[in-house]
C-alpha positions in Angstrom: -39.3 -32.7 115.6 -36.8 -30.5 117.5 -39.6 -28.2 118.7 -41.6 -31.2 120.0 -38.7 -32.0 122.4 -38.7 -28.5 123.9 -41.0 -26.8 126.4 -41.9 -23.1 126.4 -39.6 -20.8 128.3 -40.3 -20.5 132.0 -42.0 -24.0 132.4 -40.4 -27.2 133.4 -40.7 -31.0 133.7 -40.3 -32.7 137.0 -38.3 -35.9 136.5 -38.9 -38.9 138.8 -36.6 -37.9 141.7 -37.6 -34.3 141.4 -41.3 -35.1 141.4 -40.9 -37.4 144.4 -39.0 -34.7 146.4 -41.7 -32.2 145.5 -44.6 -34.4 146.6 -42.7 -35.4 149.8 -42.2 -31.7 150.7 -45.8 -30.8 150.0 -47.0 -33.7 152.1 -44.7 -33.0 155.0 -45.8 -29.3 155.1 -49.5 -30.3 154.7 -49.2 -32.5 157.8 -48.1 -29.5 159.8 -51.0 -27.3 158.6 -53.6 -30.1 159.2 -52.2 -30.5 162.7 -53.1 -26.8 163.3 -56.7 -27.3 162.0 -56.1 -26.0 158.5 -58.2 -27.5 155.7 -57.1 -27.8 152.1 -58.9 -26.0 149.3 -58.5 -25.9 145.6 -59.1 -23.0 143.3 -59.6 -23.0 139.5 -56.6 -22.6 137.2 -58.6 -20.0 135.2 -60.3 -17.0 136.7 -62.1 -13.9 135.4 -59.7 -11.0 134.9 -62.0 -8.9 137.0 -61.0 -10.9 140.2 -57.6 -9.3 140.0 -58.2 -6.1 138.1 -59.1 -3.8 141.0 -56.5 -5.1 143.4 -53.3 -5.9 141.5 -51.0 -3.1 140.3 -50.4 -2.4 136.6 -47.2 -4.3 136.6 -48.8 -7.5 137.8 -51.8 -7.1 135.5 -49.4 -6.9 132.5 -47.8 -10.2 133.6 -51.0 -12.2 133.5 -51.6 -14.9 130.9 -54.8 -13.8 129.3 -57.3 -15.7 127.2 -60.9 -15.1 126.0 -64.0 -17.2 126.8 -66.5 -18.1 124.1 -68.8 -15.3 125.3 -66.0 -12.8 125.0 -65.2 -12.6 128.7 -61.5 -12.0 129.5 -60.0 -14.8 131.5 -56.5 -15.3 133.1 -54.4 -18.1 134.3 -54.3 -17.5 138.1 -51.4 -15.2 139.0 -52.3 -15.2 142.7 -54.0 -17.7 145.0 -54.6 -15.4 147.9 -57.1 -13.3 146.0 -58.9 -16.5 144.9 -59.0 -17.5 148.6 -60.7 -14.2 149.4 -63.3 -14.8 146.7 -63.8 -18.3 148.0 -64.1 -17.2 151.6 -67.1 -15.1 150.7 -69.0 -18.5 150.7 -67.8 -19.5 154.1 -69.1 -19.0 157.6 -66.8 -16.5 159.2 -68.4 -16.5 162.6 -65.0 -18.0 163.6 -61.8 -17.7 161.7 -61.4 -20.1 158.8 -58.0 -21.9 158.5 -57.3 -22.8 154.9 -54.3 -24.1 153.0 -53.5 -24.9 149.4 -51.0 -26.7 147.1 -51.3 -25.2 143.6 -49.5 -23.6 140.7 -49.5 -19.9 139.7 -48.7 -18.4 136.3 -46.9 -15.2 135.3 -46.1 -14.0 131.8 -42.4 -13.1 131.7 -40.0 -12.3 128.8 -37.0 -14.4 128.2 -34.7 -11.9 130.0 -36.2 -12.6 133.4 -34.2 -15.5 134.8 -35.0 -15.0 138.5 -38.6 -16.3 138.1 -40.5 -19.0 136.2 -43.7 -18.6 134.3 -45.3 -21.5 136.2 -44.5 -21.8 139.9 -45.8 -24.1 142.6 -46.9 -22.7 145.9 -48.0 -24.1 149.2 -49.6 -21.6 151.5 -51.9 -21.0 154.4 -54.5 -18.3 155.0 -56.2 -17.4 158.3 -59.4 -15.7 157.3 -61.3 -13.8 160.0 -60.5 -11.6 163.0 -57.5 -13.2 164.7 -55.4 -10.2 165.7 -51.9 -10.6 167.1 -52.5 -14.2 168.0 -53.2 -15.0 164.4 -50.0 -13.4 163.3 -48.1 -15.4 165.9 -49.7 -18.6 164.6 -48.8 -17.7 161.0 -45.2 -16.9 161.7 -44.9 -20.1 163.9 -46.2 -22.1 160.9 -43.6 -20.5 158.6 -40.8 -21.4 161.0 -42.1 -24.9 161.5 -42.3 -25.3 157.7 -38.7 -24.5 157.2 -37.6 -26.7 160.1 -39.7 -29.6 158.9 -38.2 -29.3 155.5 -34.7 -29.7 157.1 -33.5 -26.1 157.1 -31.8 -24.6 160.2 -29.9 -21.7 158.8 -32.8 -19.5 157.8 -34.3 -16.1 158.9 -37.8 -14.8 159.0 -37.8 -11.1 158.5 -40.7 -9.2 160.1 -41.9 -5.8 159.1 -45.0 -3.6 159.1 -46.0 -1.4 156.2 -47.9 1.0 158.5 -44.7 2.2 160.1 -43.8 3.8 156.8 -47.4 4.8 155.9 -47.6 6.8 159.1 -44.5 8.7 158.3 -45.4 9.6 154.7 -49.0 10.5 155.6 -47.7 13.9 156.7 -45.0 14.4 154.1 -47.1 16.0 151.3 -45.5 13.9 148.6 -47.5 12.7 145.5 -48.6 9.1 145.1 -46.0 8.7 142.3 -43.2 10.1 144.6 -44.3 7.8 147.4 -44.3 4.8 145.1 -40.7 5.6 144.0 -39.7 6.3 147.6 -41.1 2.9 148.6 -38.9 1.1 146.0 -35.8 2.8 147.2 -36.4 2.0 150.9 -37.4 -1.6 150.1 -34.1 -2.3 148.3 -32.2 -0.3 150.9 -30.6 2.0 148.3 -29.5 4.7 150.8 -27.5 6.8 148.2 -30.4 7.0 145.8 -32.8 7.7 148.7 -30.8 10.6 149.9 -30.5 12.0 146.4 -34.2 11.7 145.8 -35.1 13.3 149.2 -32.8 16.3 148.4 -34.9 16.9 145.2 -38.2 17.1 147.2 -39.5 19.8 149.5 -39.5 17.5 152.5 -38.8 19.0 155.9 -35.5 18.1 157.7 -37.5 16.0 160.3 -39.2 14.0 157.6 -35.9 13.7 155.7 -34.0 12.2 158.6 -36.7 9.7 159.5 -36.8 8.3 156.0 -33.0 8.1 155.7 -33.0 6.1 159.0 -35.6 3.5 157.7 -33.2 1.3 155.7 -30.9 1.0 158.7 -33.7 -0.2 161.1 -32.8 -3.9 160.5 -31.6 -6.5 162.9 -32.5 -7.8 166.3 -34.2 -6.3 169.3 -31.8 -3.4 169.3 -33.6 -1.7 166.4 -36.7 -1.1 168.5 -35.0 1.6 170.5 -34.1 3.5 167.4 -37.5 3.0 165.8 -39.4 4.2 168.9 -37.7 7.6 168.6 -39.4 8.2 165.2 -42.7 6.7 166.2 -44.5 10.0 166.7 -47.4 9.4 164.5 -50.4 7.3 165.7 -50.2 4.9 162.8 -46.5 4.6 163.0 -46.5 4.0 166.8 -49.3 1.3 166.4 -47.1 -0.5 163.8 -44.1 -0.2 166.1 -46.1 -1.7 169.1 -47.5 -4.5 166.9 -44.1 -5.6 165.7 -42.6 -5.4 169.2 -45.3 -7.5 170.7 -45.0 -10.0 167.9 -41.2 -10.2 168.3 -41.4 -10.7 172.1 -44.0 -13.4 171.7 -41.9 -15.3 169.2 -38.8 -14.8 171.4 -40.8 -16.3 174.4 -41.7 -19.3 172.3 -38.0 -19.8 171.6 -37.8 -18.7 168.0 -35.6 -15.6 168.5 -32.7 -17.1 166.5 -34.9 -17.5 163.5 -36.3 -14.0 163.3 -35.1 -10.4 162.7 -36.8 -7.1 162.4 -36.9 -4.8 159.3 -38.8 -1.5 159.7 -37.7 -0.7 156.1 -39.5 -3.8 154.7 -42.3 -2.4 152.4 -43.1 -5.7 150.7 -46.5 -5.5 148.9 -47.0 -1.9 150.0 -50.5 -1.6 148.3 -51.4 -5.3 148.8 -50.7 -5.8 152.5 -52.4 -3.7 155.3 -49.8 -3.8 158.0 -47.7 -6.8 159.2 -45.5 -8.3 156.5 -42.7 -10.9 156.5 -40.3 -12.8 154.3 -38.3 -16.0 154.7 -34.7 -16.5 153.5 -32.1 -19.3 153.7 -28.4 -18.6 154.1 -26.5 -18.2 150.8 -29.6 -18.3 148.8 -30.4 -14.8 147.5 -34.1 -15.2 146.6 -37.0 -14.9 148.9 -38.5 -18.4 149.6 -41.5 -17.4 151.7 -43.5 -14.2 151.9 -46.8 -13.1 153.4 -48.5 -10.7 155.8 -51.8 -9.2 156.8 -54.3 -8.2 154.1 -57.4 -6.9 155.8 -58.3 -4.8 152.8 -58.7 -7.6 150.3 -61.8 -9.4 151.5 -63.9 -6.2 151.5 -63.1 -5.9 147.7 -65.1 -9.1 147.3 -68.1 -7.7 149.1 -67.7 -9.0 152.6 -65.9 -8.0 155.7 -63.1 -10.3 156.7 -59.6 -9.7 158.0 -56.9 -12.1 157.0 -53.2 -13.1 157.3 -51.2 -15.8 155.6 -48.1 -16.7 153.6 -47.0 -18.7 150.6 -43.9 -20.8 150.0 -42.2 -21.0 146.6 -41.9 -24.8 146.4 -39.3 -24.8 143.6 -37.1 -22.3 145.4 -37.3 -24.3 148.6 -36.4 -27.5 146.7 -33.4 -25.7 145.2 -32.2 -24.8 148.7 -32.7 -28.3 149.9 -30.9 -29.7 146.9 -27.9 -27.4 147.5 -27.7 -28.5 151.1 -28.1 -32.2 150.1 -31.4 -32.3 152.1 -33.7 -33.1 149.2 -35.6 -36.5 149.4 -34.9 -39.0 146.6 -37.3 -41.6 145.4 -36.9 -44.8 147.4 -35.3 -47.9 145.8 -37.3 -51.0 145.2 -36.8 -53.8 147.7 -37.0 -56.6 145.1 -36.5 -57.2 141.4 -37.5 -60.4 139.6 -38.2 -62.1 136.3 -40.2 -65.2 135.4 -39.6 -68.3 133.2 -42.6 -70.5 132.4 -44.2 -69.6 135.7 -47.8 -70.0 136.6 -49.1 -66.5 136.5 -51.5 -67.0 139.3 -48.7 -68.2 141.6 -46.5 -65.4 140.5 -49.1 -62.7 141.3 -49.9 -64.4 144.6 -46.3 -64.4 145.7 -45.5 -60.9 144.5 -48.6 -59.3 145.9 -48.0 -60.8 149.3 -44.6 -59.0 149.3 -46.3 -55.8 148.4 -49.0 -56.2 151.1 -46.1 -56.5 153.6 -44.9 -53.0 152.4 -42.2 -54.2 150.0 -41.6 -52.5 146.6 -41.3 -55.0 143.9 -40.4 -54.5 140.2 -40.7 -57.1 137.4 -38.0 -57.2 134.7 -38.9 -58.4 131.2 -35.8 -60.4 130.6 -34.7 -64.0 130.5 -31.3 -64.2 132.2 -30.0 -63.8 135.7 -27.0 -61.7 134.7 -29.3 -58.9 133.4 -31.4 -59.1 136.5 -28.5 -58.9 139.0 -26.8 -56.1 136.9 -30.0 -54.1 137.0 -30.2 -54.6 140.8 -26.6 -53.4 141.3 -27.1 -50.3 139.2 -30.3 -49.4 141.0 -29.2 -50.3 144.6 -31.8 -53.0 144.9 -30.6 -55.4 147.5 -32.7 -58.5 146.8 -33.7 -60.4 143.7 -35.5 -63.6 142.7 -36.4 -65.7 139.7 -39.6 -67.7 139.3 -39.2 -70.8 137.2 -42.2 -72.9 137.1 -43.1 -73.6 140.7 -39.6 -72.8 142.0 -38.4 -69.5 143.3 -34.6 -68.8 143.4 -33.5 -66.0 145.6 -30.4 -63.8 145.4 -29.2 -61.8 148.3 -27.1 -58.6 148.4 -23.7 -60.4 148.2 -24.6 -62.0 144.8 -25.7 -58.7 143.4 -22.6 -56.8 144.5 -20.4 -59.4 142.6 -21.9 -58.3 139.3 -19.6 -56.2 137.0 
């Protein structure tokens, strides 16, 4: 019996107020995306393992919930919706960019020691599939900022980066893929001491050495562009620098400067994203709430040419932030509560349904005394009550309810 009352580690129930807040948030954000011409899509909870095998790294492949179909095919609970969107987009007309959004859950197998994530997590995200260039990136970041603002946040930052800045530097360094992978992790977490120690153990030239040590410090406002330009000698690096500068200036012109910052050392999804990347954070909340970027290399892996850029919001993390800031929506109270005594059911339904047609929320109590009715109203902040006895309706206003013990 005890086991029946528990749920597996990393999963959760949403109680009434939590579920209401979640739906309200998803609906509010959906309205924004629909207003920009995005259309909702749904993808299957279960996919073939092969959809993710050639694109995801080994760590992500190990964290997939796997199951076997009756024909022996290996299936997984979806760990990533963007890859599903890429598969789905192969069926669409990409003469013009396709604007898509989704509200779905992802799954990740974690052991009981990983407390920063959950095994099932809700996401709401947007994907702009097709050749949209810098204008598409401006639109995507704008939607990210509008999403946070619509949710009620004001003290947040959207960090902008570009993986190609780092890729251009290391393309000439002569390091192995394994060394570059380790180097990437050090720069991403801004571990300057470990970075310096690692570089000293390599045969990197002093010029290359200095550039990489500088990367974790290239974080902040427009002032970082001057420092970054000095090490943008490689064609790929300079192109990334120019892209980020143009994006920053465009967002500044729109009036979003206070919400954004630059991070040339952001190497988020190094093998997944193909250039521009970004993350969203709220003040005093240490986890990333939103992340995304450009992934021009993913659609070709599904057999068609298609550039793409998008982002996903961790719904539960955003709800946690809203809850801490007392910004989370709570389920609305009913307007009326009532009970019946020897009432004609047709008259009862006619009266109550008219209230509901007028937009009122009405709840029926299965009791036989006024004290219980008014006590229930007081505990649940319901301001009006009535009793139907035969053909008579007795109404109780807020004053009567507040007098209850």
